[in-house]
N, C-alpha and C positions, 0 to 999 in steps of 0.2 A: 720235575723241575719247578722250584718255587711253589710246591704244594699242588701242582697240576699234573695229573697223570696222563701219559700218552695213551689215549683211547681212540676209538674209531672216528669220533667227531673232530678231535684235534688233528688226527692224521689227514682227514679230508680237508680241513682248513689249510694245513701246511702244503698239501698237494695243490690246492687252488692258488695259494700265494706263489708257488713255484711257477705257475703258469700265468694266468691273466691278472692275478692279484698284484698288489704292490705294497711295499712298506717304505714310508718316507719319514725320515727323522732329521730335524734341524734343531740341534740343541741350543744354538745361539739365539734362536727366536722362540724356543720352547714349543716347537711344532712336532707333534707325533701323530702319524696317520698310518693306518693299515686299511686298505680299501679294495673293493672289487666293483668293476663296472662292466656289465655284459648285456647282450641282446636278449637273453632268455630269462624270463621272469622266474621260472621254476629253479633255475640255477642260482639266481640271487637269493631266493627264498631258502634254498637248501643251505647256502653259506650262512645266511642270517640265523637260521635255526640251530646250526652247529655252534655258532658263536654264543648263542643264548644258553645252550647246554653246557658249554665250557665255563663261561664267565657269569652267567645269570643275568645278563643285560640284553634286552630285546631292542635292537636297532631298527630304525625305519628303512624301508626300501624306497629310495628316491627315484622317481621317473623323470627322464628328461629327453627332449627331442634334439637330435644331432643333425645339423645341416637342414633342418626342416623336414627330414624324411625318416631318419632312423631313430627308433625308440630304444633307449638304453635304460637299464635298471642298475642302481648302485647302492652299495652298503658301505658306510664309512665308519671306522672305529677311531675315535680320537682320544680315548682315555690313555694316558701315558703308561700306566702300569701294564695294560693289556698289550699295547704296541711293543713295549720293551720285552715282554715275555715272548711274544711271537718272534721277535728279532733274535732272542736267545736260542729259540728252537731252530731258527734258520740263520746261523752265523755267516754262511757263505751266500746269503741271498743277494741277487743282483743279476742283471741280464747275462753278462759274460762270465761272472764268477760263480754262478749257481751250481751247487753240489747237493746231492741227496744227504740229509742229516744222518749222522752215524747211528742215532737211535732208531731211525726208520730201517736202515740196512740190517740192524741186529734184531729187529722186532719179529713177531710171529707173522704168519701169512695173512691173518685178518687185518692187521695194521697196515701191512704192505698193500693189501687190496684197496683200502679206503684212501691211502695216499695216492695210489695210481689212479683211482677213480676221480679224485679231485683234480689231478694233473690232466687226465684225458678230457674231463669236462671243460677244462680251461683251454689247453693247447692241442687237444686231439680231435679226431673226427673220423667219419666213415666216407670212403670214396666208393661210388658206384659207377658202373658202366651206364651208357645211355639206355639200355634195355632193363635197368634196375638190378642187374646181377652184381653181387658183391665183388669189389676189387681189392680193397685193403682197408685196414684200420691203421691210422697213422697219427703221429704226434711230431711236433717240431720244436726246436730250441736253438738259440744262438750260442748256447754253452755246450762245448764238446764233452766236458766232464759230466755235466748234468744229464746229457742224453745217454752217456755211457752208464750212468747210475740207473736211469729209467729202464734201460735194456737189461741191466743186471737184475733189477727187481722182477721184471717180467719173466726173465729166464728162471728165476728161483720159483716162480709159480708154474713152470712148465710151458711157458709161451715163448718160443724163439722168434727173433725179429731180424730184419735186415736194416742196415743204416746207410743213408745216402747223404752226400754233401752237396750243397748248392751255394749260391751267392746272392746276397741282397742287391738292391739297386745301387747301393753305394760301394759294392764290392766286398762286403764282409761275409764270411762264411756262415751258413746255418746248417743244422744237422736234423735230419728227419729219419725216424724209425718207422718201419712199416711191418705190418703183420699180414702175411699172405696165406691163402688156402682156407678151405672150408673148415677143416678140423681145428685149426688154430683160431679161426674166428669164433667158433663155438666155444672153445676153451676160454677165450678172452671174455666173451659174454657171460660165461658162468663164473669165472674167477675174478673178474674186474668189473666190467660193464660200465654203463653211464647212468648218471642221475638225471640228466637232461632228457626229457621225453622225446624231443626231436631227434637226437642222436641215437637213442635207444631204438626208436621205431625204424630209423634208417638201417641200423645194424640187423634188426629182426627181419626186415624186408629183404636185405641183401643176402642173408643166410638162407632164408626161405626160397628165394628165387634161384640161388646157386644150387641148392639141394636138388631142384628139379632138373638141372642140367646133367647131373651125374646118374649113375646106375640106380642108386637108391631112390625109391619113390615111383618106380615105373608101375603103372596100373595094367590090368590085363588087356584092356583095349589097345594101349600103345604097344605092348608086347606082341599081341596078335597081328597088328598092322605091320610091325617089323618082320615077323615071320612070313607073312603073306606077300610082302613086297620087296624084300631085300634082294631077290634075284633079278628084278626088273627095274628097280629104282636105285639111283645113287644114294649114298649116305646123306649127302647134302639135301636131296629132295625129300627124303624121309624125315630128316630133322626139321625141315621147314613145315611139313604137314602136321607134325605132332608137337611142334613148339619146343624142340630141344636143340642142342648143338650137335654138330657133326661128330665131335669127339665123343659125346655121350652115346650117340647111336652106334658108332663103331665099337666102343667099349662094351655096350650091351650085346651087340651082335656076336662079338668074339666070346663073350661069357656064355652065350647060348650055343656056341659051336657052329654059327652060321657063316661058313667060309665062302666068300665071293669068288675067290680064285678057283676053288674046286668046282663051283657051279658053272663058271665060265668054261672051264676045261671040259666038263661033261656035256655042255650044251652044243648041239650040232650047228654047223655053219649054215646060215640061211642063204637063199638064192641071191639076196641083195648083197650080203657080205662077200660071197664068191665073185659077184660082178665087180665089186669095188677092188678086189684083189687082182682080177684080170686087167682092169683099166689102169690101176695106179701102182702095181707092184714094181714095175720096171723103173718108175721115175720118183717114187716117194720112199722115204725111209721106213723101216719097220716100226719105229716109234710113232710116226705119223699115221701109219696104217692101223696100228693098235688102237689109237684114239678114234679113228673112223669106224672101226668094227667092234670096239668094246672088248677086244681080246688082248692078251699079253704079247710082248715082242717075240717071245719064244714060240707061241702058238702061230703067230703070223709067219715066222720063218719056217716052221714045220709044214704049214698049209701050202706055202709057196713051193716048197720042195715036192710035196705030193702032187701039186697041180702042174709041175714042170715049168714053173715060172722062173725067169731070171732077171737079175737087175741090169739096167742099162747104165753105163758109166759116161754116156754122152751128156753134155750140159743141157739142161732143160729148164724152162721158166717155171715149171711146176715142182722142181726138185726142192725138197725141204729137209 
């Protein structure tokens, strides 16, 4: 368009403008502005460098303090020709009217990748749990059609997403797409990723921490501990000792064929457990006795029959 080819640099700039960037045109006062103002210096530098590769003009990165606390970095393009060109590439630019340019939708995967990277650098981020485990990669927009377009681009790269609708403080809807799961997070990092160091490090940390919670990555010491203690310790206790989740321990145990119910069934009743049966069988439910003895309800029922114990149907303060 107008002698400028849609390459990775232009795709990144367009993705940035679809997010935190802005295009401001006032023909009546001859004011033409395309700008980006962000908190990350490396983001502003990446935007500035892409503009230089496209137009051959190196703009300054201006630093300013907001409210006396927050440092912002801005790049402002004021040349009419450049601003109008960017506006042509983004004809539906605007908060509520934003749509993905048709040229981006029809482009190859590399162009899509850099457009999405610019967009996620702007309006995307990584959400982590308090323990540092990956939760989701997400992006937000107040344009429903714009968010649908972002999801379609991600889907074309093999990254499926979920979309959620919320409301701003003034009651207007906004749309958030989220990428859940370890494999999808890895795919996003490989096929899109972030240019901002802070966000890329958060994604790397989240993926690395999440990998440790799954079966993959178990070392021989953790596996040995599981094999030695699964008959005497609960999954939650094992998870706490080796620094994994209960789900990860249970998954690994089942993969190794370590069946707790089989072990419990084969384990003989102790003197203490038989004493609990004699004292409480008449007044407590089988479910309550199963918790006290570490057996299943069926085992409790069978043991009670063999011991000649019977339930009492009189009301008792201990009955649960």
